[in-house]
Biopython code that builds the backbone (N, CA, C, O; Angstrom):
import numpy as np
from Bio.PDB.StructureBuilder import StructureBuilder

atoms = [
    (1, "MET", "N", (-12.679, 38.616, -23.972)),
    (1, "MET", "CA", (-12.748, 37.333, -24.183)),
    (1, "MET", "C", (-12.186, 36.835, -22.582)),
    (1, "MET", "O", (-12.678, 36.009, -21.814)),
    (2, "LEU", "N", (-10.766, 37.832, -22.415)),
    (2, "LEU", "CA", (-10.298, 37.165, -21.448)),
    (2, "LEU", "C", (-11.260, 37.333, -19.902)),
    (2, "LEU", "O", (-11.042, 36.659, -18.895)),
    (3, "THR", "N", (-12.164, 38.222, -20.012)),
    (3, "THR", "CA", (-13.159, 38.655, -18.990)),
    (3, "THR", "C", (-14.059, 37.409, -18.916)),
    (3, "THR", "O", (-14.467, 36.964, -17.844)),
    (4, "ILE", "N", (-14.369, 36.824, -20.216)),
    (4, "ILE", "CA", (-15.249, 36.122, -19.922)),
    (4, "ILE", "C", (-14.693, 34.600, -19.075)),
    (4, "ILE", "O", (-15.401, 33.883, -18.367)),
    (5, "ARG", "N", (-13.319, 34.411, -19.386)),
    (5, "ARG", "CA", (-13.049, 33.284, -19.155)),
    (5, "ARG", "C", (-12.375, 33.602, -17.591)),
    (5, "ARG", "O", (-12.165, 32.577, -16.942)),
    (6, "ILE", "N", (-12.107, 34.564, -17.090)),
    (6, "ILE", "CA", (-12.168, 34.486, -15.567)),
    (6, "ILE", "C", (-13.225, 34.667, -14.766)),
    (6, "ILE", "O", (-13.096, 34.690, -13.542)),
    (7, "SER", "N", (-14.626, 34.845, -15.504)),
    (7, "SER", "CA", (-15.608, 35.192, -14.780)),
    (7, "SER", "C", (-16.116, 33.617, -14.652)),
    (7, "SER", "O", (-16.710, 33.226, -13.647)),
    (8, "VAL", "N", (-15.850, 32.855, -15.653)),
    (8, "VAL", "CA", (-16.203, 31.420, -15.739)),
    (8, "VAL", "C", (-15.445, 30.654, -14.740)),
    (8, "VAL", "O", (-16.064, 29.834, -14.062)),
    (9, "ALA", "N", (-14.036, 30.836, -14.542)),
    (9, "ALA", "CA", (-13.256, 30.022, -13.311)),
    (9, "ALA", "C", (-13.478, 30.486, -12.351)),
    (9, "ALA", "O", (-13.215, 29.615, -11.522)),
    (10, "TRP", "N", (-13.987, 31.784, -11.601)),
    (10, "TRP", "CA", (-14.505, 32.488, -10.723)),
    (10, "TRP", "C", (-15.734, 31.668, -10.216)),
    (10, "TRP", "O", (-15.584, 31.087, -9.141)),
    (11, "THR", "N", (-17.212, 31.522, -11.015)),
    (11, "THR", "CA", (-17.779, 31.122, -11.042)),
    (11, "THR", "C", (-17.541, 29.535, -10.364)),
    (11, "THR", "O", (-17.869, 29.234, -9.216)),
    (12, "ILE", "N", (-16.930, 28.663, -11.299)),
    (12, "ILE", "CA", (-16.806, 27.384, -10.886)),
    (12, "ILE", "C", (-15.931, 27.421, -9.797)),
    (12, "ILE", "O", (-16.101, 26.332, -9.248)),
    (13, "ALA", "N", (-15.104, 28.041, -9.179)),
    (13, "ALA", "CA", (-14.514, 28.101, -7.973)),
    (13, "ALA", "C", (-15.084, 28.299, -6.504)),
    (13, "ALA", "O", (-14.750, 27.950, -5.372)),
    (14, "ALA", "N", (-16.162, 29.067, -7.113)),
    (14, "ALA", "CA", (-17.491, 30.009, -6.125)),
    (14, "ALA", "C", (-18.448, 28.568, -6.228)),
    (14, "ALA", "O", (-18.823, 28.364, -5.074)),
    (15, "VAL", "N", (-18.920, 27.638, -7.004)),
    (15, "VAL", "CA", (-19.389, 26.604, -7.301)),
    (15, "VAL", "C", (-19.443, 25.667, -6.356)),
    (15, "VAL", "O", (-20.346, 25.455, -5.546)),
    (16, "THR", "N", (-18.128, 24.957, -6.547)),
    (16, "THR", "CA", (-17.583, 24.259, -5.807)),
    (16, "THR", "C", (-17.314, 24.596, -4.203)),
    (16, "THR", "O", (-17.459, 23.805, -3.271)),
    (17, "LEU", "N", (-16.986, 25.656, -4.146)),
    (17, "LEU", "CA", (-16.729, 25.980, -2.565)),
    (17, "LEU", "C", (-18.269, 25.851, -1.988)),
    (17, "LEU", "O", (-18.533, 25.115, -1.037)),
    (18, "VAL", "N", (-19.106, 26.532, -2.570)),
    (18, "VAL", "CA", (-20.430, 25.898, -2.069)),
    (18, "VAL", "C", (-21.150, 24.935, -1.947)),
    (18, "VAL", "O", (-22.121, 24.986, -1.192)),
    (19, "VAL", "N", (-20.838, 23.800, -2.678)),
    (19, "VAL", "CA", (-20.856, 22.420, -2.537)),
    (19, "VAL", "C", (-19.962, 21.986, -1.387)),
    (19, "VAL", "O", (-20.464, 21.449, -0.401)),
    (20, "LEU", "N", (-18.806, 22.175, -1.467)),
    (20, "LEU", "CA", (-18.072, 21.380, -0.343)),
    (20, "LEU", "C", (-18.219, 21.712, 0.766)),
    (20, "LEU", "O", (-17.902, 21.003, 1.721)),
    (21, "GLY", "N", (-18.910, 23.256, 0.890)),
    (21, "GLY", "CA", (-19.401, 23.756, 2.428)),
    (21, "GLY", "C", (-21.039, 22.959, 2.903)),
    (21, "GLY", "O", (-21.577, 22.747, 3.990)),
    (22, "LEU", "N", (-21.420, 22.691, 1.498)),
    (22, "LEU", "CA", (-23.255, 22.095, 1.780)),
    (22, "LEU", "C", (-22.674, 20.895, 2.501)),
    (22, "LEU", "O", (-23.068, 20.762, 3.659)),
    (23, "MET", "N", (-21.647, 19.820, 1.956)),
    (23, "MET", "CA", (-21.078, 18.489, 2.167)),
    (23, "MET", "C", (-20.339, 18.800, 3.416)),
    (23, "MET", "O", (-21.045, 18.185, 4.216)),
    (24, "VAL", "N", (-19.735, 19.145, 3.870)),
    (24, "VAL", "CA", (-19.164, 19.316, 5.266)),
    (24, "VAL", "C", (-20.217, 19.637, 6.072)),
    (24, "VAL", "O", (-20.170, 19.097, 7.177)),
    (25, "LEU", "N", (-21.178, 20.366, 5.858)),
    (25, "LEU", "CA", (-22.553, 20.952, 6.956)),
    (25, "LEU", "C", (-23.402, 20.000, 7.072)),
    (25, "LEU", "O", (-23.829, 19.577, 8.146)),
    (26, "LEU", "N", (-23.723, 19.570, 5.897)),
    (26, "LEU", "CA", (-24.867, 18.051, 6.061)),
    (26, "LEU", "C", (-24.152, 16.735, 6.342)),
    (26, "LEU", "O", (-24.822, 15.899, 6.948)),
    (27, "GLY", "N", (-23.002, 16.434, 6.032)),
    (27, "GLY", "CA", (-22.716, 14.970, 5.988)),
    (27, "GLY", "C", (-22.969, 14.821, 7.242)),
    (27, "GLY", "O", (-23.397, 15.659, 8.036)),
    (28, "GLN", "N", (-22.645, 13.523, 7.443)),
    (28, "GLN", "CA", (-22.692, 12.881, 8.551)),
    (28, "GLN", "C", (-21.483, 13.146, 9.442)),
    (28, "GLN", "O", (-20.398, 13.184, 8.863)),
    (29, "PRO", "N", (-21.504, 13.356, 10.919)),
    (29, "PRO", "CA", (-20.100, 13.788, 11.299)),
    (29, "PRO", "C", (-19.343, 12.520, 11.489)),
    (29, "PRO", "O", (-19.730, 11.394, 11.175)),
    (30, "PHE", "N", (-18.097, 12.884, 12.101)),
    (30, "PHE", "CA", (-17.133, 11.861, 11.923)),
    (30, "PHE", "C", (-17.331, 11.376, 13.438)),
    (30, "PHE", "O", (-17.521, 12.142, 14.383)),
    (31, "ALA", "N", (-17.264, 10.136, 13.506)),
    (31, "ALA", "CA", (-17.615, 9.222, 14.836)),
    (31, "ALA", "C", (-16.459, 8.666, 15.422)),
    (31, "ALA", "O", (-16.334, 7.442, 15.366)),
    (32, "VAL", "N", (-15.218, 9.638, 16.214)),
    (32, "VAL", "CA", (-14.745, 9.257, 16.507)),
    (32, "VAL", "C", (-14.345, 8.098, 18.157)),
    (32, "VAL", "O", (-14.345, 8.567, 19.295)),
    (33, "THR", "N", (-14.120, 6.956, 17.905)),
    (33, "THR", "CA", (-14.140, 6.304, 19.188)),
    (33, "THR", "C", (-12.721, 5.702, 19.463)),
    (33, "THR", "O", (-11.835, 5.606, 18.614)),
    (34, "ALA", "N", (-12.633, 5.305, 20.788)),
    (34, "ALA", "CA", (-11.214, 4.905, 21.454)),
    (34, "ALA", "C", (-11.402, 3.641, 21.324)),
    (34, "ALA", "O", (-12.453, 3.018, 21.476)),
    (35, "GLN", "N", (-9.930, 3.094, 20.919)),
    (35, "GLN", "CA", (-10.000, 2.006, 20.738)),
    (35, "GLN", "C", (-9.298, 1.301, 21.797)),
    (35, "GLN", "O", (-8.576, 1.954, 22.550)),
    (36, "GLU", "N", (-9.424, 0.037, 21.944)),
    (36, "GLU", "CA", (-8.486, -0.690, 23.027)),
    (36, "GLU", "C", (-7.385, -1.082, 23.227)),
    (36, "GLU", "O", (-7.477, -2.282, 23.487)),
    (37, "PRO", "N", (-6.200, -0.708, 23.262)),
    (37, "PRO", "CA", (-4.919, -1.261, 23.232)),
    (37, "PRO", "C", (-5.053, -2.684, 23.026)),
    (37, "PRO", "O", (-5.716, -3.330, 23.838)),
    (38, "LYS", "N", (-4.566, -3.190, 22.147)),
    (38, "LYS", "CA", (-4.438, -4.382, 22.173)),
    (38, "LYS", "C", (-3.404, -5.274, 23.119)),
    (38, "LYS", "O", (-2.233, -4.922, 23.261)),
    (39, "ARG", "N", (-3.918, -6.399, 23.718)),
    (39, "ARG", "CA", (-3.102, -6.973, 24.744)),
    (39, "ARG", "C", (-2.764, -8.012, 24.621)),
    (39, "ARG", "O", (-3.670, -8.841, 24.714)),
    (40, "TYR", "N", (-1.771, -8.394, 24.436)),
    (40, "TYR", "CA", (-1.028, -9.937, 24.419)),
    (40, "TYR", "C", (-0.468, -10.946, 25.611)),
    (40, "TYR", "O", (-0.135, -10.434, 26.680)),
    (41, "GLN", "N", (-0.395, -11.960, 25.483)),
    (41, "GLN", "CA", (0.340, -12.945, 26.156)),
    (41, "GLN", "C", (1.405, -13.315, 25.589)),
    (41, "GLN", "O", (1.419, -13.473, 24.368)),
    (42, "TYR", "N", (2.409, -13.509, 26.287)),
    (42, "TYR", "CA", (3.820, -14.017, 26.682)),
    (42, "TYR", "C", (3.963, -15.187, 26.972)),
    (42, "TYR", "O", (3.431, -15.609, 27.999)),
    (43, "GLN", "N", (4.766, -16.084, 26.098)),
    (43, "GLN", "CA", (5.161, -17.154, 26.302)),
    (43, "GLN", "C", (6.469, -17.533, 26.502)),
    (43, "GLN", "O", (6.760, -17.909, 25.367)),
    (44, "ILE", "N", (7.556, -17.706, 27.241)),
    (44, "ILE", "CA", (9.109, -17.940, 27.469)),
    (44, "ILE", "C", (9.381, -19.643, 27.451)),
    (44, "ILE", "O", (9.378, -20.291, 28.497)),
    (45, "ILE", "N", (9.498, -19.951, 26.783)),
    (45, "ILE", "CA", (10.151, -21.939, 27.034)),
    (45, "ILE", "C", (11.600, -21.578, 26.639)),
    (45, "ILE", "O", (11.963, -20.612, 25.966)),
    (46, "GLU", "N", (12.650, -22.931, 27.410)),
    (46, "GLU", "CA", (13.479, -22.732, 26.973)),
    (46, "GLU", "C", (13.754, -23.994, 26.407)),
    (46, "GLU", "O", (13.388, -24.925, 27.123)),
    (47, "VAL", "N", (14.443, -24.405, 25.028)),
    (47, "VAL", "CA", (14.427, -25.550, 24.551)),
    (47, "VAL", "C", (15.883, -26.033, 24.192)),
    (47, "VAL", "O", (16.805, -25.245, 23.982)),
    (48, "LEU", "N", (16.005, -27.459, 24.140)),
    (48, "LEU", "CA", (17.352, -27.902, 23.718)),
    (48, "LEU", "C", (17.957, -27.295, 22.166)),
    (48, "LEU", "O", (17.197, -27.320, 21.199)),
    (49, "PRO", "N", (19.188, -26.829, 22.043)),
    (49, "PRO", "CA", (19.740, -26.380, 21.044)),
    (49, "PRO", "C", (20.157, -27.386, 19.626)),
    (49, "PRO", "O", (21.192, -27.373, 18.960)),
    (50, "ASP", "N", (18.933, -28.224, 19.480)),
    (50, "ASP", "CA", (19.448, -29.065, 18.415)),
    (50, "ASP", "C", (17.860, -29.158, 17.617)),
    (50, "ASP", "O", (16.909, -29.078, 18.394)),
    (51, "THR", "N", (17.576, -29.297, 16.350)),
    (51, "THR", "CA", (16.824, -28.667, 15.412)),
    (51, "THR", "C", (15.415, -29.180, 15.473)),
    (51, "THR", "O", (14.377, -28.557, 15.249)),
    (52, "GLU", "N", (15.601, -30.622, 15.870)),
    (52, "GLU", "CA", (14.413, -31.446, 15.863)),
    (52, "GLU", "C", (13.407, -30.971, 17.165)),
    (52, "GLU", "O", (12.184, -30.979, 17.027)),
    (53, "ASP", "N", (14.124, -30.516, 18.566)),
    (53, "ASP", "CA", (13.615, -30.035, 19.541)),
    (53, "ASP", "C", (13.018, -28.958, 19.032)),
    (53, "ASP", "O", (11.806, -29.059, 18.842)),
    (54, "MET", "N", (13.621, -27.802, 18.719)),
    (54, "MET", "CA", (13.239, -26.400, 18.105)),
    (54, "MET", "C", (12.147, -26.662, 17.464)),
    (54, "MET", "O", (11.082, -26.341, 17.992)),
    (55, "ARG", "N", (12.154, -27.318, 16.156)),
    (55, "ARG", "CA", (10.880, -27.707, 14.954)),
    (55, "ARG", "C", (9.801, -28.148, 15.912)),
    (55, "ARG", "O", (8.648, -27.734, 15.794)),
    (56, "ALA", "N", (10.101, -28.828, 16.683)),
    (56, "ALA", "CA", (8.784, -29.669, 17.611)),
    (56, "ALA", "C", (8.069, -28.416, 18.744)),
    (56, "ALA", "O", (6.880, -28.408, 19.064)),
    (57, "ALA", "N", (8.975, -27.541, 19.162)),
    (57, "ALA", "CA", (8.517, -26.637, 19.832)),
    (57, "ALA", "C", (7.506, -25.137, 19.215)),
    (57, "ALA", "O", (6.574, -24.478, 19.678)),
    (58, "LEU", "N", (8.370, -25.109, 17.877)),
    (58, "LEU", "CA", (7.605, -24.265, 17.337)),
    (58, "LEU", "C", (6.715, -24.498, 16.259)),
    (58, "LEU", "O", (6.271, -23.519, 15.659)),
    (59, "ASN", "N", (6.377, -25.684, 15.910)),
    (59, "ASN", "CA", (5.322, -26.257, 15.575)),
    (59, "ASN", "C", (3.983, -26.317, 16.703)),
    (59, "ASN", "O", (2.834, -25.987, 16.409)),
    (60, "GLU", "N", (4.400, -26.782, 17.954)),
    (60, "GLU", "CA", (3.651, -26.906, 18.596)),
    (60, "GLU", "C", (2.712, -25.726, 18.955)),
    (60, "GLU", "O", (1.487, -25.841, 18.958)),
    (61, "PHE", "N", (3.582, -24.222, 19.353)),
    (61, "PHE", "CA", (3.298, -23.165, 19.644)),
    (61, "PHE", "C", (2.617, -22.775, 18.279)),
    (61, "PHE", "O", (1.411, -22.976, 18.421)),
    (62, "GLY", "N", (2.837, -22.391, 17.256)),
    (62, "GLY", "CA", (2.520, -21.998, 15.872)),
    (62, "GLY", "C", (1.147, -22.824, 16.103)),
    (62, "GLY", "O", (0.255, -22.091, 16.528)),
    (63, "ALA", "N", (0.854, -23.858, 15.966)),
    (63, "ALA", "CA", (-0.384, -24.278, 15.674)),
    (63, "ALA", "C", (-1.604, -24.219, 17.049)),
    (63, "ALA", "O", (-2.755, -24.654, 17.064)),
    (64, "ASN", "N", (-0.983, -23.654, 17.905)),
    (64, "ASN", "CA", (-2.010, -23.074, 19.390)),
    (64, "ASN", "C", (-2.114, -21.333, 18.828)),
    (64, "ASN", "O", (-2.638, -20.628, 19.692)),
    (65, "GLY", "N", (-1.804, -20.752, 17.858)),
    (65, "GLY", "CA", (-1.690, -19.321, 17.673)),
    (65, "GLY", "C", (-0.932, -18.685, 18.192)),
    (65, "GLY", "O", (-0.962, -17.467, 18.015)),
    (66, "TRP", "N", (0.046, -19.285, 19.040)),
    (66, "TRP", "CA", (1.269, -18.053, 19.374)),
    (66, "TRP", "C", (2.097, -17.624, 17.963)),
    (66, "TRP", "O", (1.982, -18.124, 16.844)),
    (67, "GLU", "N", (2.982, -16.508, 18.416)),
    (67, "GLU", "CA", (3.898, -16.310, 17.333)),
    (67, "GLU", "C", (5.175, -15.608, 17.761)),
    (67, "GLU", "O", (5.331, -14.673, 18.546)),
    (68, "LEU", "N", (6.433, -16.611, 16.723)),
    (68, "LEU", "CA", (7.267, -16.382, 17.687)),
    (68, "LEU", "C", (7.684, -14.885, 17.568)),
    (68, "LEU", "O", (7.470, -14.128, 16.621)),
    (69, "VAL", "N", (8.340, -14.624, 18.763)),
    (69, "VAL", "CA", (8.593, -13.124, 18.620)),
    (69, "VAL", "C", (10.466, -12.791, 18.460)),
    (69, "VAL", "O", (11.041, -11.967, 17.750)),
    (70, "THR", "N", (10.978, -13.715, 19.347)),
    (70, "THR", "CA", (12.435, -13.403, 19.386)),
    (70, "THR", "C", (13.026, -15.141, 19.836)),
    (70, "THR", "O", (12.389, -16.050, 20.367)),
    (71, "VAL", "N", (14.150, -15.110, 19.474)),
    (71, "VAL", "CA", (15.052, -16.379, 20.099)),
    (71, "VAL", "C", (16.046, -15.951, 20.782)),
    (71, "VAL", "O", (17.016, -15.528, 20.154)),
    (72, "ALA", "N", (16.068, -15.945, 22.180)),
    (72, "ALA", "CA", (17.478, -15.480, 23.128)),
    (72, "ALA", "C", (18.356, -16.331, 23.587)),
    (72, "ALA", "O", (18.096, -17.341, 24.242)),
    (73, "THR", "N", (19.875, -15.782, 23.115)),
    (73, "THR", "CA", (20.672, -16.965, 22.845)),
    (73, "THR", "C", (21.671, -16.871, 23.571)),
    (73, "THR", "O", (22.612, -17.582, 23.215)),
    (74, "ALA", "N", (21.866, -16.096, 24.697)),
    (74, "ALA", "CA", (22.885, -15.514, 25.648)),
    (74, "ALA", "C", (23.650, -16.687, 26.049)),
    (74, "ALA", "O", (24.865, -16.882, 26.067)),
    (75, "ASN", "N", (22.241, -17.735, 26.501)),
    (75, "ASN", "CA", (23.158, -19.219, 26.726)),
    (75, "ASN", "C", (22.938, -19.960, 25.849)),
    (75, "ASN", "O", (21.773, -20.346, 25.753)),
    (76, "MET", "N", (23.937, -20.458, 24.867)),
    (76, "MET", "CA", (23.962, -21.331, 23.668)),
    (76, "MET", "C", (23.227, -22.684, 24.331)),
    (76, "MET", "O", (22.673, -23.486, 23.579)),
    (77, "THR", "N", (23.249, -22.867, 25.599)),
    (77, "THR", "CA", (23.233, -24.615, 26.080)),
    (77, "THR", "C", (21.363, -24.767, 25.980)),
    (77, "THR", "O", (20.654, -25.649, 25.496)),
    (78, "ASN", "N", (21.032, -23.445, 26.693)),
    (78, "ASN", "CA", (19.338, -23.444, 26.629)),
    (78, "ASN", "C", (18.589, -22.219, 26.096)),
    (78, "ASN", "O", (18.150, -21.331, 26.827)),
    (79, "PRO", "N", (18.465, -22.248, 24.600)),
    (79, "PRO", "CA", (18.100, -21.231, 23.925)),
    (79, "PRO", "C", (16.665, -20.737, 24.502)),
    (79, "PRO", "O", (15.972, -21.709, 24.802)),
    (80, "ARG", "N", (15.992, -19.414, 24.755)),
    (80, "ARG", "CA", (14.816, -19.348, 25.169)),
    (80, "ARG", "C", (14.224, -18.857, 23.864)),
    (80, "ARG", "O", (14.894, -18.191, 23.075)),
    (81, "LEU", "N", (12.581, -19.293, 23.579)),
    (81, "LEU", "CA", (11.908, -19.105, 22.477)),
    (81, "LEU", "C", (10.681, -18.158, 23.055)),
    (81, "LEU", "O", (9.866, -18.557, 23.887)),
    (82, "ILE", "N", (10.687, -17.140, 22.606)),
    (82, "ILE", "CA", (9.911, -16.045, 23.088)),
    (82, "ILE", "C", (8.648, -15.794, 22.336)),
    (82, "ILE", "O", (8.896, -15.016, 21.414)),
    (83, "PHE", "N", (7.303, -16.167, 22.365)),
    (83, "PHE", "CA", (6.434, -16.400, 21.491)),
    (83, "PHE", "C", (5.227, -15.119, 22.287)),
    (83, "PHE", "O", (5.217, -14.934, 23.504)),
    (84, "LYS", "N", (4.295, -14.361, 21.308)),
    (84, "LYS", "CA", (3.194, -14.130, 22.074)),
    (84, "LYS", "C", (1.853, -14.356, 21.189)),
    (84, "LYS", "O", (1.802, -14.828, 20.053)),
    (85, "LYS", "N", (1.042, -14.010, 21.801)),
    (85, "LYS", "CA", (-0.537, -14.268, 21.137)),
    (85, "LYS", "C", (-1.408, -12.958, 21.773)),
    (85, "LYS", "O", (-2.601, -12.819, 21.502)),
]
sb = StructureBuilder()
sb.init_structure("model")
sb.init_model(0)
sb.init_chain("A")
sb.init_seg("    ")
for serial, (resi, resn, name, xyz) in enumerate(atoms, 1):
    if name == "N":
        sb.init_residue(resn, " ", resi, " ")
    sb.init_atom(name, np.array(xyz, "f"), 0.0, 1.0, " ", f" {name:<3s}", serial, name[0])
structure = sb.get_structure()
């Protein structure tokens, strides 16, 4: 009985390997295409450090498809908003 179980297991394994081999050989080749790196545009603007001025600038640039990347605050009198698109 043990011999029959081992034979069935080997048969299943062999059939599986044959099927996988046929799938690899007859399957469609993998098409590897080089992708062009994304290109971004950057925009840097200085705004007044009040909430309304910043909100207006953020809304204006956001409506035009720009994404805020960071706010440079080395000089708190004129923070710089850096956008990318």
